[in-house]
C-alpha positions in Angstrom: 3.5 -37.9 6.2 6.7 -38.9 5.9 7.7 -36.1 8.3 8.4 -38.3 11.6 12.0 -39.5 10.0 13.0 -35.6 9.1 12.2 -34.8 12.7 14.5 -36.7 14.1 17.1 -36.7 11.2 17.4 -32.6 11.4 19.9 -33.6 15.3 23.0 -34.8 14.0 23.5 -31.2 12.1 22.9 -29.3 15.4 25.4 -31.1 17.4 28.7 -29.2 18.5 30.4 -29.8 15.9 28.0 -28.9 13.1 26.4 -26.1 15.5 28.2 -23.3 14.2 28.0 -24.0 10.8 24.3 -24.9 11.1 23.7 -21.8 13.3 25.9 -18.7 12.9 24.2 -16.2 14.2 22.3 -15.4 17.5 19.2 -15.8 18.3 17.6 -13.0 18.6 19.0 -11.7 15.0 17.4 -15.1 14.0 13.7 -14.0 15.1 14.8 -10.6 14.1 15.0 -11.7 10.3 12.1 -14.5 10.7 9.6 -12.0 11.7 11.5 -9.1 8.7 10.5 -12.3 6.0 6.5 -12.8 7.8 6.1 -9.0 7.0 7.8 -9.1 3.3 5.0 -12.1 3.5 2.4 -9.9 4.7 3.0 -6.8 2.4 3.3 -8.9 -0.7 -0.1 -10.6 -0.1 -1.4 -7.0 0.3 -2.3 -7.4 -3.5 -3.9 -11.1 -3.0 -6.3 -9.0 -0.1 -7.6 -6.3 -1.8 -8.5 -8.6 -5.0 -9.9 -10.7 -2.3 -12.5 -8.5 -0.9 -10.3 -7.4 1.9 -12.1 -9.6 3.8 -15.3 -9.0 4.9 -15.0 -6.1 2.9 -14.8 -5.1 -0.5 -13.8 -2.4 -2.7 -17.2 -1.3 -3.6 -18.1 -1.7 0.1 -15.9 1.8 -0.1 -17.5 3.1 -3.1 -21.0 2.7 -1.2 -19.6 4.3 1.7 -18.1 7.5 -0.7 -21.9 6.9 -1.9 -23.0 7.2 1.2 -21.2 10.3 2.4 -22.2 12.2 -0.9 -25.9 11.5 -0.4 -25.8 13.0 3.4 -24.2 15.9 2.0 -26.5 16.8 -0.2 -29.2 16.7 2.7 -26.6 19.4 4.0 -25.8 16.4 6.9 -22.1 16.1 8.4 -21.3 12.6 8.7 -17.8 13.3 9.4 -18.2 15.8 12.3 -16.2 18.5 10.6 -13.5 16.4 9.7 -14.0 16.6 6.2 -13.4 20.4 5.9 -10.6 20.0 8.0 -9.6 17.6 5.2 -10.1 19.9 2.8 -8.3 22.9 4.3 -5.1 20.8 4.1 -6.0 20.3 0.1 -3.9 22.8 -2.1 -6.6 25.6 -3.3 -6.4 25.7 -6.6 -8.5 28.5 -7.1 -12.6 29.3 -6.4 -13.3 26.8 -10.0 -12.1 23.5 -8.0 -14.2 23.8 -4.8 -16.1 21.2 -5.6 -13.8 19.2 -6.6 -11.9 19.6 -3.0 -14.7 18.4 -1.7 -15.3 15.6 -3.7 -11.7 14.6 -2.5 -12.2 15.5 1.2 -15.1 13.5 0.8 -13.3 10.3 -0.6 -10.3 10.5 1.9 -12.5 10.6 4.7 -14.7 7.6 2.8 -11.2 5.4 2.7 -10.4 6.4 6.5 -13.5 5.2 7.8 -13.4 1.6 5.7 -9.9 1.4 6.4 -11.1 1.9 10.1 -13.8 -0.5 10.0 -11.6 -3.4 7.9 -9.4 -3.0 10.9 -11.7 -3.4 13.4 -13.8 -5.8 11.7 -10.2 -7.9 11.3 -9.2 -7.7 15.0 -13.1 -8.9 16.0 -12.8 -11.7 13.3 -9.0 -12.7 14.7 -11.0 -12.6 18.5 -13.7 -14.8 17.6 -10.7 -17.3 15.8 -9.1 -17.8 18.9 -12.0 -19.7 20.4 -11.3 -23.3 20.1 -14.4 -24.4 22.5 -16.1 -26.1 20.1 -13.4 -28.3 19.6 -13.8 -30.0 23.3 -17.9 -30.3 22.5 -19.1 -33.3 21.6 -20.6 -33.4 17.8 -24.4 -33.0 17.6 -24.3 -31.4 21.6 -22.9 -27.8 20.7 -23.8 -25.5 23.3 -25.5 -21.8 23.5 -22.1 -20.3 23.3 -21.1 -21.6 20.4 -23.4 -21.3 18.3 -23.2 -17.4 18.9 -19.3 -18.0 18.4 -20.4 -19.5 14.9 -23.4 -17.1 13.9 -20.9 -13.9 14.6 -18.0 -15.9 12.6 -20.5 -15.7 9.7 -21.6 -12.9 10.2 -18.1 -11.0 10.3 -16.4 -13.5 7.1 -19.0 -12.4 4.5 -20.6 -14.2 2.2 -18.1 -15.3 -0.1 -14.6 -15.9 1.1 -12.5 -16.7 -1.0 -8.8 -19.0 -1.1 -6.7 -16.2 0.9 -9.4 -13.7 2.3 -8.9 -15.3 6.3 -5.8 -15.3 6.1 -5.3 -11.2 8.4 -8.0 -12.4 10.6 -6.2 -16.0 11.6 -4.8 -15.8 15.1 -0.7 -16.8 16.1 -0.1 -20.3 16.9 -0.2 -20.0 21.0 3.2 -21.1 22.9 2.1 -23.6 25.6 3.1 -23.8 28.3 6.8 -25.4 29.4 5.2 -27.0 32.6 2.4 -28.4 30.9 4.9 -29.4 27.7 6.5 -31.3 30.1 4.2 -33.1 31.7 2.6 -34.3 28.3 6.0 -35.7 27.1 6.4 -37.8 30.1 2.9 -38.7 30.3 3.6 -40.0 26.8 6.6 -42.2 27.2 5.6 -43.2 30.7 4.1 -46.7 28.3 7.3 -47.0 26.7 10.1 -47.0 29.2 10.9 -49.4 32.3 10.4 -47.6 35.4 14.0 -46.7 36.2 14.3 -44.9 32.9 11.1 -43.2 33.3 12.6 -42.2 36.7 16.2 -41.0 34.9 14.2 -39.1 32.1 11.3 -37.8 34.9 15.2 -36.6 36.9 15.8 -34.5 33.5 13.0 -32.8 32.7 12.6 -31.6 36.5 16.5 -30.0 35.8 15.0 -28.4 32.5 12.2 -26.7 33.9 14.7 -25.4 37.4 17.8 -24.5 35.1 16.8 -23.8 31.6 13.0 -23.6 30.6 12.1 -20.4 31.9 15.0 -18.8 29.1 14.2 -20.8 26.2 10.5 -20.1 26.6 11.5 -16.3 26.8 12.7 -16.6 22.9 10.1 -18.2 21.9 7.8 -16.2 23.7 9.4 -13.4 21.3 9.2 -15.0 18.7 5.4 -15.5 19.1 4.8 -11.5 19.1 7.3 -10.5 16.8 7.1 -13.3 13.9 4.0 -15.0 11.8 4.5 -18.0 14.0 6.9 -19.2 16.1 7.9 -22.6 14.8 6.6 -23.1 11.2 9.8 -21.4 9.2 12.2 -23.2 11.9 10.2 -26.4 10.7 10.4 -26.4 7.4 14.0 -25.4 7.5 15.7 -27.4 9.7 13.5 -30.3 9.5 13.2 -30.1 5.5 16.0 -27.4 4.4 18.6 -28.4 6.3 18.6 -32.2 6.0 21.3 -34.0 3.8 19.6 -37.4 3.2 17.8 -38.0 -0.2 14.7 -36.8 -0.9 13.5 -40.2 -2.4 11.8 -42.6 0.3 13.0 -40.5 3.3 10.9 -37.0 2.6 8.6 -37.7 -0.7 5.2 -39.6 -0.5 2.6 -40.2 -3.3 -1.0 -40.5 -4.1 -2.8 -42.7 -6.0 -5.3 -43.0 -8.9 -8.8 -44.0 -7.7 -9.9 -47.3 -7.4 -13.5 -48.8 -7.4 -14.9 -49.3 -3.0 -16.9 -52.3 -3.4 -14.5 -54.9 -2.6 -15.5 -57.1 -0.3 -12.5 -58.8 0.8 -8.5 -58.6 0.8 -8.4 -62.2 0.4 -6.9 -63.7 -3.3 -9.9 -65.6 -4.4 -11.9 -62.5 -3.9 -10.0 -59.3 -5.3 -10.2 -60.2 -8.8 -14.0 -59.8 -9.1 -14.7 -57.4 -6.4 -11.6 -54.9 -6.3 -10.7 -53.5 -10.1 -9.0 -50.5 -10.3 -10.5 -48.0 -12.7 -9.2 -46.1 -16.1 -10.3 -43.8 -18.2 -8.3 -44.7 -20.5 -5.6 -47.0 -21.6 -4.2 -44.0 -23.7 -1.0 -42.9 -21.9 -0.9 -39.1 -23.9 -4.5 -39.5 -23.4 -4.4 -39.8 -19.9 -1.8 -37.0 -19.2 -3.1 -34.6 -21.8 -6.8 -34.6 -19.7 -3.9 -34.3 -16.6 -1.6 -31.6 -17.2 -4.6 -29.8 -18.4 -6.7 -30.3 -15.4 -3.7 -29.6 -13.1 -3.6 -25.9 -15.5 -6.8 -25.4 -14.8 -6.7 -25.8 -10.9 -3.7 -23.4 -11.2 -5.9 -20.9 -12.7 -8.6 -21.0 -10.2 -6.0 -20.9 -7.9 -4.1 -17.8 -9.2 -8.1 -16.4 -9.0 -8.5 -17.5 -5.8 -11.6 -19.7 -6.7 -10.9 -22.2 -4.9 -12.8 -21.9 -1.2 -10.5 -21.6 1.7 -11.1 -24.7 3.8 -13.6 -25.3 7.1 -12.6 -27.7 9.5 -15.6 -29.4 11.0 -17.5 -27.0 8.5 -17.1 -24.1 11.0 -13.8 -22.8 11.4 -11.0 -21.5 8.3 -7.8 -23.2 8.2 -4.3 -21.4 7.1 -4.1 -21.5 3.2 -0.6 -20.2 2.9 1.1 -23.7 2.0 -0.8 -23.5 -1.2 1.2 -20.3 -2.6 4.3 -22.5 -3.8 2.1 -25.4 -5.4 3.0 -24.7 -9.0 6.1 -23.4 -10.0 8.6 -24.5 -7.4 11.3 -26.2 -7.3 13.9 -27.3 -4.1 17.0 -25.9 -5.2 20.0 -28.0 -3.2 22.9 -26.8 -1.4 25.8 -28.0 0.5 24.3 -27.1 4.3 20.8 -26.1 3.2 18.1 -26.1 0.2 15.9 -23.3 -0.5 12.4 -23.0 -2.4 12.8 -21.3 -5.7 9.1 -20.4 -6.7 8.5 -18.5 -9.8 5.3 -16.5 -10.3 4.2 -18.2 -13.4 6.0 -20.5 -16.1 4.3 -21.5 -19.0 5.8 -25.2 -19.8 6.3 -28.6 -18.0 9.1 -30.6 -18.2 9.1 -34.3 -19.5 10.8 -37.0 -19.1 10.3 -40.4 -21.0 13.4 -43.6 -21.4 15.9 -40.8 -20.1 15.2 -38.2 -22.4 13.8 -34.4 -21.5 11.7 -32.3 -22.9 10.2 -28.7 -23.0 6.4 -28.9 -23.4 4.7 -25.0 -23.7 1.3 -25.2 -22.2 -0.1 -22.4 -23.9 -0.4 -20.7 -27.0 -1.3 -16.9 -27.8 -5.1 -17.9 -27.0 -4.5 -19.3 -23.6 -4.1 -22.9 -22.2 -3.8 -25.5 -24.5 -6.6 -27.7 -24.6 -6.5 -31.8 -23.2 -6.0 -33.0 -27.1 -3.1 -30.5 -28.2 -1.6 -31.9 -24.7 -2.2 -35.4 -26.1 -0.6 -34.5 -29.7 2.3 -32.8 -27.8 2.6 -35.8 -25.3 2.2 -38.7 -28.0 5.0 -36.5 -29.9 7.2 -37.4 -27.1 6.0 -40.9 -27.3 6.7 -41.4 -30.7 10.1 -40.1 -31.1 12.6 -43.0 -31.8 15.8 -40.8 -30.9 17.8 -42.5 -28.0 18.9 -40.9 -24.8 22.6 -39.0 -24.9 25.3 -40.8 -22.5 24.5 -40.4 -19.3 21.2 -38.2 -19.5 19.0 -41.8 -19.0 19.7 -41.5 -15.3 20.6 -37.8 -14.9 17.7 -37.7 -12.8 19.4 -39.9 -10.0 21.0 -37.0 -8.9 17.8 -35.3 -7.5 17.8 -38.5 -5.2 21.1 -38.5 -4.2 22.5 -36.8 -0.8 21.9 -32.9 -1.2 24.9 -32.0 -0.2 26.9 -34.4 -3.5 23.9 -33.2 -5.4 24.3 -29.6 -4.6 27.8 -30.3 -5.8 27.0 -31.6 -9.4 24.7 -29.2 -9.5 27.3 -26.3 -9.9 29.0 -27.8 -13.2 25.4 -28.3 -14.2 24.4 -24.7 -14.2 27.4 -23.8 -16.6 27.5 -26.4 -19.0 23.5 -27.1 -19.5 22.2 -24.0 -18.0 18.9 -23.8 -20.8 18.2 -27.4 -19.8 18.1 -27.2 -15.9 16.3 -24.2 -16.5 13.5 -25.7 -18.4 13.3 -28.4 -15.8 13.8 -26.6 -12.6 11.4 -24.0 -14.1 8.5 -25.6 -15.5 5.3 -25.5 -13.3 5.8 -29.6 -12.6 7.3 -32.3 -14.0 5.9 -34.8 -16.0 7.4 -39.0 -16.4 5.9 -40.8 -19.2 6.7 -44.1 -17.6 7.6 -46.8 -20.3 6.0 -49.6 -17.6 2.6 -50.6 -17.3 1.5 -50.2 -13.5 -1.9 -51.1 -11.3 -4.2 -54.1 -10.4 -3.4 -57.0 -12.4 -6.0 -59.7 -12.3 -3.3 -62.3 -12.5 -1.5 -61.2 -9.1 -3.8 -58.6 -7.5 -1.4 -57.8 -4.1 1.9 -57.7 -6.0 0.9 -55.6 -8.6 -0.9 -53.3 -6.5 2.2 -53.5 -4.2 4.6 -52.9 -7.2 2.1 -49.8 -7.8 2.7 -48.2 -4.7 6.3 -48.7 -4.7 6.7 -47.3 -8.4 5.2 -44.3 -7.2 7.4 -43.8 -4.0 10.7 -44.6 -5.6 10.3 -45.7 -9.5 13.8 -47.2 -10.6 15.7 -44.4 -8.2 16.4 -42.0 -12.1 13.1 -41.5 -13.5 11.5 -39.0 -11.2 12.7 -35.5 -10.7 12.4 -35.6 -6.9 13.1 -31.9 -6.5 10.2 -30.5 -8.3 6.8 -30.1 -5.8 5.3 -32.6 -7.4 5.5 -35.0 -10.1 3.2 -36.5 -12.6 3.6 -39.8 -13.1 1.5 -41.3 -16.3 2.0 -44.9 -17.0 2.3 -46.7 -20.1 -1.2 -48.6 -19.6 -2.8 -44.8 -18.4 -2.5 -45.2 -14.9 -1.4 -41.7 -13.0 -0.3 -41.2 -9.5 2.1 -38.1 -7.9 5.1 -38.1 -6.2 5.1 -35.4 -4.0 8.4 -33.6 -2.1 7.5 -32.5 0.8 9.2 -29.2 2.3 6.7 -26.8 0.5 3.5 -28.0 1.9 1.8 -30.9 3.7 -0.4 -33.9 2.3 -3.8 -32.3 2.6 -2.5 -29.2 0.0 -1.4 -31.9 -2.8 -4.2 -33.6 -1.8 -7.0 -31.1 -2.4 -5.3 -30.6 -5.6 -5.3 -34.1 -6.5 -8.9 -34.8 -6.1 -9.7 -31.3 -8.3 -7.5 -32.9 -10.8 -9.1 -36.5 -10.5 -12.4 -35.1 -10.8 -12.0 -32.8 -13.6 -10.4 -34.7 -16.2 -12.7 -37.5 -15.6 -16.0 -36.3 -14.9 -15.4 -32.9 -17.0 -13.0 -33.5 -19.5 -13.7 -36.8 -20.3 -12.8 -39.0 -23.2 -14.0 -40.0 -26.8 -15.3 -43.5 -27.4 -11.6 -44.5 -28.5 -10.1 -43.0 -25.4 -8.5 -39.8 -27.0 -9.6 -36.5 -25.0 -12.2 -35.0 -26.6 -11.2 -32.0 -29.4 -9.3 -31.6 -32.0 -5.6 -31.5 -32.3 -3.6 -28.7 -33.7 -1.1 -29.9 -36.0 0.4 -26.3 -36.6 1.8 -26.9 -32.9 5.6 -26.8 -32.6 7.6 -30.2 -31.6 8.4 -30.4 -27.8 11.8 -29.2 -27.3 14.7 -32.1 -26.6 16.7 -30.7 -23.9 20.0 -31.2 -24.5 22.9 -31.8 -21.5 26.1 -31.0 -21.7 27.8 -33.6 -19.4 31.4 -33.6 -18.5 33.2 -36.8 -17.8 33.9 -35.8 -13.8 29.6 -35.6 -13.7 29.1 -39.2 -15.2 30.9 -40.9 -12.0 28.4 -39.1 -10.1 25.7 -39.8 -12.4 26.8 -44.0 -11.5 26.9 -43.0 -7.9 23.9 -41.4 -7.5 22.2 -44.1 -9.4 23.8 -47.0 -7.2 22.7 -45.5 -4.4 18.8 -44.3 -5.7 18.5 -48.5 -6.9 20.0 -49.7 -3.2 17.6 -47.4 -1.7 14.2 -48.4 -3.6 15.1 -51.8 -3.3 15.3 -51.8 0.0 11.4 -50.5 0.8 8.9 -52.6 1.2 5.4 -51.2 0.2 1.7 -52.7 0.8 -1.7 -51.7 0.2 -4.5 -53.3 0.8 -8.4 -52.5 1.2 -10.1 -53.2 4.0 -14.2 -53.3 3.9 -15.2 -55.5 6.0 -16.6 -52.3 7.5 -15.4 -48.7 7.4 -16.6 -45.0 8.4 -20.2 -46.3 8.3 -20.1 -48.8 11.0 -17.7 -47.0 13.2 -19.9 -43.5 13.1 -22.6 -46.1 14.3 -21.0 -46.7 17.3 -20.8 -43.6 18.2 -16.7 -43.2 17.9 -14.3 -40.8 16.4 -13.4 -43.1 13.0 -9.4 -41.6 13.3 -9.2 -42.5 17.4 -11.1 -46.1 16.2 -8.3 -46.9 13.7 -5.0 -45.5 15.7 -6.0 -47.8 18.1 -6.5 -50.8 16.4 -3.1 -49.8 14.6 -1.8 -50.1 18.6 -3.0 -53.7 19.0 -1.9 -54.5 15.8 1.5 -53.7 16.1 2.0 -54.9 19.8 0.9 -58.3 18.0 3.2 -57.9 15.1 6.5 -56.6 17.3 5.5 -57.7 20.7 6.1 -54.7 22.6 4.6 -50.9 22.1 6.4 -48.1 20.5 6.4 -44.2 20.5 3.7 -43.6 18.0 3.6 -40.6 15.5 0.5 -39.7 13.8 0.5 -36.1 12.0 -2.2 -33.6 12.8 -2.3 -30.6 11.6 -2.3 -27.3 13.0 -3.7 -24.3 10.5 -6.3 -23.2 12.8 -3.6 -20.6 13.0 -1.3 -18.4 10.8 1.1 -20.4 8.8 0.2 -23.7 10.8 2.1 -26.7 9.2 1.6 -30.1 11.3 2.0 -31.2 15.1 2.2 -35.1 16.4 -0.4 -36.9 18.5 1.5 -39.4 20.7 -1.4 -42.1 19.5 0.3 -45.3 22.1 -1.1 -43.7 25.5 -1.9 -45.6 28.8 -4.9 -46.1 27.7 -4.1 -47.4 24.7 -1.7 -50.0 26.2 -3.9 -51.1 29.0 -6.6 -52.4 26.3 -4.4 -53.9 24.1 -3.4 -55.8 27.2 -6.5 -56.9 27.9 -7.4 -58.4 24.3 -4.5 -60.3 24.5 -5.6 -61.5 28.4 -8.0 -64.0 28.0 -9.1 -63.5 31.8 -10.5 -60.3 30.4 -14.4 -60.0 29.4 -15.9 -58.8 26.6 -17.4 -55.2 28.9 -14.0 -54.8 30.1 -12.1 -54.9 26.5 -15.1 -52.4 25.6 -14.9 -49.6 28.4 -10.9 -49.7 28.0 -11.0 -49.6 24.3 -13.6 -46.3 25.0 -10.8 -45.1 27.3 -8.6 -45.6 24.6 -10.3 -43.7 21.9 -11.6 -41.2 24.8 -7.6 -40.1 25.4 -6.9 -40.1 21.5 -9.6 -37.8 21.1 -8.2 -35.5 23.6 -4.6 -35.3 22.4 -5.9 -34.9 18.7 -7.7 -31.8 20.1 -4.9 -30.5 22.2 -2.8 -31.1 18.8 -5.4 -28.9 16.4 -5.6 -26.2 18.8 -1.3 -25.7 19.3 -1.4 -27.3 22.8 0.8 -30.4 21.6 4.1 -31.4 23.0 6.4 -31.9 20.4 6.9 -28.8 18.0 7.3 -26.7 21.5 9.9 -29.1 22.4 11.4 -29.1 19.1 11.3 -24.9 18.9 12.9 -25.2 22.6 16.0 -27.0 21.3 16.5 -24.9 18.4 16.7 -22.0 20.5 18.6 -24.0 23.3 21.1 -24.6 20.2 21.3 -21.2 18.9 22.4 -20.2 22.9 25.0 -22.9 22.7 23.6 -24.3 25.5 23.4 -28.0 26.5 19.8 -29.9 27.7 20.5 -33.5 28.6 16.9 -33.5 28.7 16.0 -32.4 25.2 19.0 -34.2 24.2 17.0 -37.1 25.5 13.5 -36.2 23.8 15.4 -36.1 19.8 17.3 -39.8 21.1 13.9 -41.4 20.7 13.0 -42.8 17.4 9.6 -43.3 15.8 9.2 -47.0 15.0 5.5 -46.4 14.1 4.9 -43.6 12.1 1.1 -43.1 10.7 -1.2 -40.7 8.7 -5.0 -40.3 8.2 -5.5 -38.9 4.2 -8.3 -36.3 4.4 -11.3 -36.4 1.9 -12.0 -33.2 1.2 -14.2 -32.4 -1.6 -16.1 -35.2 -1.7 -18.7 -33.6 -3.4 -16.3 -34.0 -6.5 -16.7 -38.0 -6.6 -20.4 -38.6 -7.2 -20.1 -41.7 -5.6 -23.8 -42.4 -6.1 -23.4 -42.2 -10.1 -19.9 -42.6 -10.4 -19.3 -45.6 -7.7 -16.0 -46.6 -8.9 -13.6 -43.5 -8.8 -12.9 -42.8 -5.0 -9.4 -41.6 -4.3 -7.5 -44.5 -2.6 -4.9 -42.3 -1.0 -1.5 -42.5 -0.8 1.6 -43.6 1.5 5.4 -42.6 2.8 8.5 -44.4 3.6 9.2 -45.6 7.3 10.3 -43.1 9.9 13.1 -45.5 10.9 15.2 -48.3 9.6 13.3 -51.1 12.1 10.0 -49.3 11.7 6.7 -48.8 10.0 5.3 -46.0 8.0 1.2 -46.6 7.8 -1.2 -43.9 6.0 -4.5 -44.7 5.7 -7.9 -43.2 3.9 -11.6 -43.4 4.5 -13.0 -43.9 0.8 -16.7 -43.5 1.1 -18.6 -45.0 4.3 -17.6 -48.9 3.7 -14.0 -49.2 2.6 -10.7 -48.4 4.3 -7.1 -48.5 2.4 -4.2 -48.6 4.3 -0.8 -48.1 2.5 2.2 -49.6 4.6 6.0 -49.5 4.4 9.1 -50.7 5.8 12.4 -51.8 5.2 13.3 -55.1 3.6 16.8 -54.9 5.6 14.9 -54.9 8.7 15.1 -58.3 10.4 12.0 -57.2 12.6 9.5 -55.5 10.2 7.3 -56.9 7.3 4.5 -55.1 5.7 2.4 -58.0 4.6 3.0 -59.0 7.9 2.0 -56.1 9.9 -1.1 -56.0 7.7 -2.2 -59.1 8.1 -2.5 -58.1 12.0 -4.1 -54.3 11.3 -6.9 -56.4 9.2 -7.5 -59.0 12.2 -7.2 -56.0 15.0 -10.1 -54.2 13.1 -12.0 -57.3 13.3 -11.8 -58.3 17.0 -12.1 -54.9 17.8 -15.4 -54.5 15.7 -16.5 -57.6 17.6 -16.6 -56.0 20.5 -19.4 -53.8 19.3 -21.2 -57.1 18.4 -23.8 -59.2 20.5 -21.7 -62.3 22.0 -18.6 -63.3 23.5 -15.7 -61.1 22.8 -13.6 -62.0 19.7 -10.7 -65.2 20.1 -7.1 -63.5 19.1 -5.9 -65.6 15.5 -2.6 -66.7 15.3 -0.9 -66.0 11.9 1.5 -68.7 10.6 3.2 -69.1 7.3 1.2 -70.3 5.0 -2.2 -69.5 6.7 -3.5 -66.3 5.2 -6.3 -68.0 3.5 -6.8 -70.0 6.9 -10.2 -68.6 9.0 -11.2 -66.4 6.3 -13.9 -63.9 7.0 -15.4 -62.6 4.5 -19.0 -60.7 5.2 -17.6 -60.6 8.5 -20.3 -57.9 9.4 -22.8 -58.5 6.8 -24.9 -60.7 9.6 -23.9 -59.2 12.5 -24.9 -55.6 13.5 -24.1 -53.5 16.3 -24.5 -54.4 19.9 -28.0 -52.5 20.7 -26.9 -52.8 23.9 -23.7 -51.2 23.8 -23.8 -47.7 26.2 -23.4 -45.0 22.6 -21.2 -41.1 23.8 -21.4 -38.7 21.0 -18.7 -39.0 18.3 -16.5 -36.0 17.0 -16.3 -34.7 13.5 -13.0 -36.2 11.9 -10.6 -33.2 11.7 -8.6 -32.5 8.5 -5.3 -33.3 9.1 
């Protein structure tokens, strides 16, 4: 998501002036501490392993084994081959009357040792099985016999009902790629965007790096990969996120939207009001907040009990669940040089902001979790409270949008003057913002209102979100919902999973009464929400004013554009026998070239959660094959068949890169780790410095739909997740996210900076629509499409409603096997 900006933003912290501050200890010490933290986490999860059944066995299996041993003894058989007698001899002799008790204890100890040995063997076997990645290289629907055997063994060793953290101890560690392969792939990725002279210079730096420095840096990474849980993820969290000093707002956070109807047929202004209507279950702000908060806390309860099923990639391979641990009760606490993530074991309240006033709302009573109707009552009390905000309290939250070092200094003062209020906010399960303004689609101006909705979720007014919390639930005055998510604690699929459960639960399970209230009865005896009091000295007033000015400037500089594309969707792409993600990524290259007239480095986020504590890897989508296809589409001399062949080659290349990233053989995380080690060793590497001087002018991400079974699209077609977005990675670049909503709709979220004369989110959106339609035309019987030239004022010209309704995929088009979409 928003990590592309952070991925290059950490470099100034490690310049010659800042290296001594950022990297105080030797590299071996840091590797040792990294491994120590990993082992501590392993020990803390031991209880979870017992609760989760110590996959693939359970405590009941020990009881069964003990009973079997006792039965054998009763039949005068010795399954221990004399070991139980040896154990009995080591036990203290308490007299003849306790002889039978010693026998039972010896049998229990033998059963425990045998049970542990069997579990360890099964864990090792499962880890070896999960290290197999050959299934990734096979086309969908053409599974080899080796993969079938592997899949059967995985299912046998996985047990019948694995829980959320059941696989953690069996997941393999992320491998360290060959440094020669990484450098080769890097040079291949930058070739399309560099001139011949610049490429030769970069290749020379790469060869010098391989000859002089690579082997030493690689040795340290190999050492860390053996000692720590993951050779790169803790450094990624530390240097890319926690050491970043820039504002979290726009630069790091991302947003997720409410669901909407997926039957829209065109994004032109004439069609939107009739065919693209946002769905709001209730217009009552307090009621929507009550159900949403209750649903989120139900999710937290399921998380504690590990009742959430582990995510399986392509239905076969379990993914790491470590990131789920910090969804709730987590705050990013600012520091002068480095932030830290503070996670509490439990929290029984939420912090609420409304019209500049902060409240503490309890979520539990003596009988357990408050009902949705009781929570609605508490939120309504806040909405009805006429008391004004104290001086500067209204804009206090703008401090969390300030540069991190500035906010850290002010926070020290708040800790002494308003410790109770600060603790209530930072110790909350999550943050709730009751926005006094409406949001969402309007009939009067559908396009502008949808863009404003996205902007409100991403940045708001700069002072109405607490950006340090793991996530902020935003409830608008007309009942619309959204999330603003802090990025350091986890990646988008984790928060997306929670959001899908929340939306499905609050709409379909909890529901609303006919008059829009939450179901159930109020609880008048509940105490009033506690108003938090802030003692703000004069020196903080100036800091708040400066932070507010900066936050408003940053918020005002972001241009957000959201549009649904429903000329076709995943169903059409699947019919073409192509990967839907690769299809979109290749079309994005065509759209960006038409927008900017040049190619650029493109960042696509892919997950590495196939490995223990894996996070993300970069897919460099601007490939030579994609550039050849784009040039062919812009060349009228190229034929339909030539363009189609080049498009398929570009899609195949992207799929190969994606699979390499998923299997831990990507480029960027390895180069990142090599760069960190070089800075620890105070080793100057012109090649690595060149790598991290590059900017990602196009940052992209697909938002996965992981729990489609929660949304009954047949009975409730209006409720489909509409995804979310993030800020641009570069001040002169774009941020583009997209989500496949069902089979026939794709929603795009585009962001850019208004200050740039080179970018325009709406213009890129038009190019994306045209590019997708032009690419789809390659699969239609007939001539290749002609490029449409966009100009000012021609948005309605060339209107292509129902583009695919009267055409079918060319049956003469050669079909290749499609790949199932990975979770990103």
